[in-house]
N, C-alpha and C positions, 0 to 999 in steps of 0.2 A: 504494500500500500504506500503510495507516495502522497504526502501531504503538501498542500500549498502553504505559504507563509501566512499564518493566521493566529487568532487568539480566541480563547474560550474561558468559561467559568465553570467551576465544579460546585454544584448545589443539588442535593437530592430533593425531589418534589415534596417530601414530608416537611422540609424546612421552609417552604413558601409561607407567606402570611396567610392567615385564615381565621375565621370565626368558628370553625368546626373542629378544633382540637389538634389537627395536623394539617399541613398543606395538602392540596389535592390537585386534580387535573382540570379544575375549573378556571374562572376568570383570572385568578392570581397567576396561573401558569402562563396564560396569554400575556398578561401584564409583564411578567418577567422576561418573556421573549422580546417584548417591546424595549425593555430596559437594556437587554443585551445588544439588540440592534442599534439602539441609540449610542452605544459605546463603540460600535464598529466590530463587535465580536461576531464570530460566525460558528462557534461551537458552544453547545450546552452539554456538559458531562453530568450524567446521573449515575447513581448506584443501581444495583439490581432492583427491578420493579415487581418482583415476585412476592407472594404472601409471606411475611416474616414469621420466623419460628421463635424459639426461646429467646427472651431478651429483646424481642422485636427487631432482631438483626436481619437485614436483607440478605446476608450471606449464609443464613441458616434457614432458607425458605422451605416451605412445605411443598413446593413444586418449582421446577426450573422452567416450566412452560407457562403456568398460570400467572395472572396479574394480581396485584394486591387490592382487594375490594375496599380497603380503608382509604385508598386514593380516589375513589369515586366521588365526584363533586355533587353535593346536594343541589347547588345552583343549576347545574346542567340537567339534573333529574327534573327540576322545576320546568326548565325550558322544554323538555321532552314530554311533559304532561304526566310524569311518573311520580311527582311529588306536588304537594299543594303549598300555598303560602302558610297554611296552618302547620303543615309538617315542618317547614323551615323555622317557624316561630317557636315550635315545640322542641326543637333540637336543644339539648342541654347547653347552657352557657359555659363555655370552657375557656381557660386562659388563652389570650391571644399571643403570649410571648414565650411559650414553651410547649413542647409536645406532650399530649396526654393520651398515650396509646391505649391504655386499658379502658378509659372512658370513651374514647373514640370507637373501639371495637364494639362496645355495647350499644352506643348511640347509632353508629352507622349500620349495624346489623338490624336494629329496629326499623330504621328508615328504609333499608333495602327490602325488608319483609313487607312493609307497606307498599313499596313500589311494585313488588312482585304480585301482591294481592290486586293492586289496581290494574296491572298488566293482564293478569289471569282473568279478571272479570270482563275485560273488553275483548281480548284475543282477536283484534282486528287492526287494520292499518298497516303502515309500512314496517313498524317495529317487529311485527310477527314474522313477516317474511325475512327480515334482516336476521332475526334470531335463528330461524331455521337454516338460513344460508351459513351463518357463523358456525352453528353446531355441526353442520356437515363438513365444513372446511377444516375444522379443528378436531374432528372426531378422534384422531390418532392419539391425542393426549387428554382431550376434554372429558371423555367418558370415564376414564379411570380417575381423573382428578375430582370430578363431581361426586362420584361414589365415595372416594377417600374423604373428602371434606364433609360430606353428609354423615359418614360413619364416625368421624372425629367428633362432630357435634353430638351425635347419639351416645358417644362414650365420654362425654364431659370434657373433651379436649385431650384425652389421654393419647399418648403416642401409639401407633398401630401395633407395635410389638407387645403392648400390654393389654390388648383386647382379649377378652376371655374366650371367645368363640374361635376355635382352631381354623374353621373354614374361612371366616372373615379375616382373621389375622394373616393367614397364609394364602389369601387370594384364590380360594377355590371358586371357580366360575359358577358351579351349580348353587352353592350356598349364597354367593353374592347375588345371583339372579333372583333367588327367592327373597332375599332381604330387600333388593331394589324394588321388586314388585310391591312390597308392603310399605315402602318409603319413597315412592316415585316422586312425590311432590318436593321432598327435601333435596333429592338429586337434581331435579329440574331447577330448583331455586339456585343451587350452586352454579349450574350452567348459565342461568340468567345473569348472575352477578359477574361472571366472566365476560359475558356479552357486553354488559355495561362498561366494564373496565376497558376492554379493547376498543369499544366504540368511542369512548372519551379520549383514550390515548391517540387514536387516529385523528381526532380534532386537534390535539396538541401538535401532532406531526404536520398536519396541514398548515396550521398557523406558523410553525417553524419554517416550513418551505417557503411560505409567502414572504417571510422576512429574511430569507437567505441564510437561515441558521440550520446547522446540522446537529444531530443528536449523537453523542458518543455514549453508548451503553456499556454494560458490564456483564460478563458471563464468568462466574466462578468456575474453576476447573472441577471441583467436587460438588456433590449434592448432599443434602442433609439426610441423616439416618431416618428421621421421621418425615419422610416425604412420599408423595404419591409415586414417584419414579422408583424408589427403592422397594416400596410395598408391592408394586405391580410387576417389577422386573428384577427380582432378587438374583436371577441368573446372570445378570450383567455385573454383579459385584461379588467380592470374595466373602461369602456368607456361609454360616453353618446350616445344618438341617432345620434348625429352629428359626432361621431368618435373622440371626445375630451376626454382626461383623466379626471376622477372625482377626483382622487388623484394621487400624484406623489411620487417618491422615493427620498431619500437622507439620510443624517446622521445628528444627533444632534450636537450641539456645542461641539468641542473637541480640541485636541492639534493643529490641522491644522487650525481651523477657529472658531472665537468667535460666529458667527451666524450659524454655521453648514454648511452643503453643500446641496444645493437644486439641485439635479441632473436633475430632471424633467422627468425621465423615467416613463412611465406608469407602474402601478403595476398589477401583474397577478391576474386573477380570479382563485385562487387556487382550489376552488371547481369544477370549469369547467375542469381544468386540471386533477383533481383526478377522474372525472367521466369517462374518457376514459383511465385510467391507466397511466396518464402522458405521453401520446404518443408523444406530441410535444417535451417535454424535452428529452425523450429517443432518438428521432431522432437527436436532437441538439447535445447531448453528444456522440452519436455514430459517428456523422460527425466529431466532434473534435478529437475523439480517432483515426480516420484515418489520421489526420494531425499531431498529436503529440505522443510522447512516454509517456508523463504524462501531466496532466492538472491541472493548478492552478485555483481553484474555487474562483474567486474574490468575496469579501464580503460574505464569508461563513455564517456569523452570520445572514444574511438575510433569510436563509432557516429556521431558528428557529423563528426569529421575525425581521421585517423590520420597518424602520422609515417612517411612512406615513404622508404626508404633503398635505393639501388641495391645489388643483390645482391653486387657486387664491392667495396663499401665496407667497410673494416675497423672503423670506428666509426660512431656515429650522428650525427656532427657535420654531415655533408653530406646532409641530407634535406629533405623538404618536407611541408607539411600537405596532405592530399588528402581531399576530402569522403567521408564514409561514407554509409550508407543513411538515417540520421536516423529520423524518425518512421515512414516507410514500413514498416520492419521491425517495429516494435512494434505498429503497427496490424494488420499481417498476423498476428502471433502472437496478439494479443488476439482477432481475428476467429475464429481457429482453435481457441483454447484457453480463451478467457475471460481475465479479469484474473488475472495471476500476481503473486506477492509478490516483487518485486525490490527490492534495495537497490543504489543506484548508487554505485560507487566513483568519486567525482569529485574526486580529489586531483591535485595537479600543476598543469600549465598549463591553467587552466580559463577559457574565454571565455564571453561572455554567451549565445551560442547553445547551449552545453552546459547552462548553468543553465536556459535557456528550455525545452529538451527535457525535462530532469529534472522541472521543476515542471509542465510541461504533461501529463506522464505520471503525475503524482502520486506520484513515487518519493522515498523518503528518500535523502539524500546522506550524506556522511561528514565528520567533523571530528576532527582529531588535536591533542591538547593539547600535544604536544611542539612544535608549530608556532605556539603561541598567544602566546608571550611576547616577540616582537620589539617593542621599545619604540616604534619609529616606522618606518613607519606601523603603526598598531594592526592586529593580525591579525583576520581574519574568524573565527578559531577561539577567540578569547577568549570565555569563557562568556556574557558579557553580549551578545555578538553572535550567539549560537546560536539556533536555532529548534527547535520540537518535532519537525519532520520531518527531523531529522538524527540519525544514529547517532554518538554521541561515543565516542572511544577515548582512552586515555592514549597508546598507540601501537599499531601493527599488527605483523604478522609481518615487514614490511620495515623497521621502525624498530629502533633500539637499544632495549634495555630502558630503563625510566625512570631507574633508577640509573645505567646506562651513559650515557644522554643527559646527565644532570645533571653527572656527573664528567668526561665526555670531549667531548661535542658542544656543549653549551650555551655561549654566550659569557658573559663576565662581565656584560654588560648584561642578557642574558636571565635569568641567575640572580638578579640584583638585582631586576629587575622581578617575577619569579615570587615571590621572598621577600616583596616588598611586597604583591603582589596577594593572596597567600594567608595573609599574616601568619604566616610560618613561618621557622624558622631552617634548614630544609632537611635536618635530620638524618634525617627519615623522608619524604623527598621522594616516594617511591613511594606511600605512604599519603596524602600531601597531594594528589597528582594523582588517585588513586582516589576520594577524597572529592569533589574538584572535579567529576569526571565524573559521579558519582552524584547530586550536588546540582544539576547543571545542568538546564535546561528540556528538554533533549533527551529524547524519549520512551524511547529505548533507549540504555543505556550498556554498552559491552563492554570488559572488562579482560583483557589478556593474563595468563595465569597467572603468568608470570615477574614481573609487577609486584606481584601479591598476595604473592609470596614474597620480594620485595625483592632480586632477582637482578641481577648485573652484566652487562657487555657480553659476557662469555664465554658467556652463555646466550641471546643473541639468536637468533632463528630464521633470519633471512636478511639478508645484506648485498647489496643490489642492485649488479649489475655485477661481483660476485666469483663465479667459477665453482666454486670448491671450498670445502669446510668449512661449508656451509650445511645447514639442515634437520635438525640433529643434537641439538637440545635434548631432554633427557629429564627427567621428574619423578623425584625420589627421595622416600622415605617422608616426610621431615620437611616437604616442600613441600605435603603434604596434611594437615598437622597440624590437628586440630580447632580450635586457637587461631586459626589463619589463617582457617579457614572461618567461625568465629563472629565474628571482627572484621569480615570482609567482610559477613557476614550482618547484623550490627548496622547497618552503614552502608546496606545495601540497604533495611532496614526504616525507618531514620531518614529516608530521602529518598523514601519512598513507592513503592518498587519491589518490595516483598516479596510473593511469590506466596502466602505462608502467611497473610497477613492479609486 
């Protein structure tokens, strides 16, 4: 994938301003696209849009295909005649300045059930035919996901491997068919919610295209243990007879954690995937390519080798590197789908074979400026070491904000080196790093919105290795001030990245 010289902003839709508990795909999303276009930016990077799992992490989703129903906009339901003014007025008053996931999950489910009842009562008009068309087009994943989600609700949200009925737990089609016959309305409701999500996301995509903005999405390499895909396709993973993982994924001890990160995701049976030409992966990436203009492949190094941890281990310390599918997977995907626009997340422990695969595939990598200022040895992320085929960031969703990094994480030696390198006193370190990223040779520079607003560590999106308190950052009105937009836009134009020129 070859990128033109351009600029973008990283902000997950849940962080958009909203009166409904979290940001969603409604007017605030369109307004944010206007804000980006006003700055001359041409990329909006988002995190995975799938239904979040434990801790409301988008990286532990209950499906890699489904969309997050909590992102459905009440205001767009009103436009479509699926909600009333009374429904909107009755929506609980939730704080506008931070995310309230649990409250949103309850309130949004109630609103969606009323929308489903209203739709079911009419069963006429264009939405009915649109739903039928959507269900047929997405049947390959939607049928299993709708049953999975309905079953989770019926079991009080318990993970599938704790369901008491062996037939339901182990995906026995006969038992499942009988259960679905008795709960057809619940299964249909889940499909309806997916229809609404994808319908609203397509509105966002259309609005982005009209403004010349592309969406950079995110596909994690692994899927969650408690997901529709693992439940329905255990044969694709290294599982035992009871459907439990023999080994799980993570990363070894590193900058983020002294004990590594034990993610707990099941690991693929890569030989099984290779036997059918990586059909499941081809379908997964084809689906993602319909949602986004480009796809960030999270943990790209796992395609070369992944850190395998025994399922009984409590941390990631005792693990080993195990070979992944390598180029075989990408050749199969390209043969089936043609060249796809991938960005390789190649951060962390990167060996030469990972670099060789990325360059051989012609994929851009990533560079983080927070990691650039180690005085000795000199970092590969210093701007004079960067290349055009790298997407440069001040930091990502896994990093502290730039102000938080400067005040809390950077060593004295790093701060001294950064001050000398950028000829700054550090009083506006966030703008110093924004300028450095935009001035770099890298074709695409992406800035987390927190850094444009100069926010501290309390506004970081995620702290790797911490189970609670993540993913809660929200924009408030002043963070979208035209002065911030124009200052960003001036730098975007100054360094030849402005779409308006």
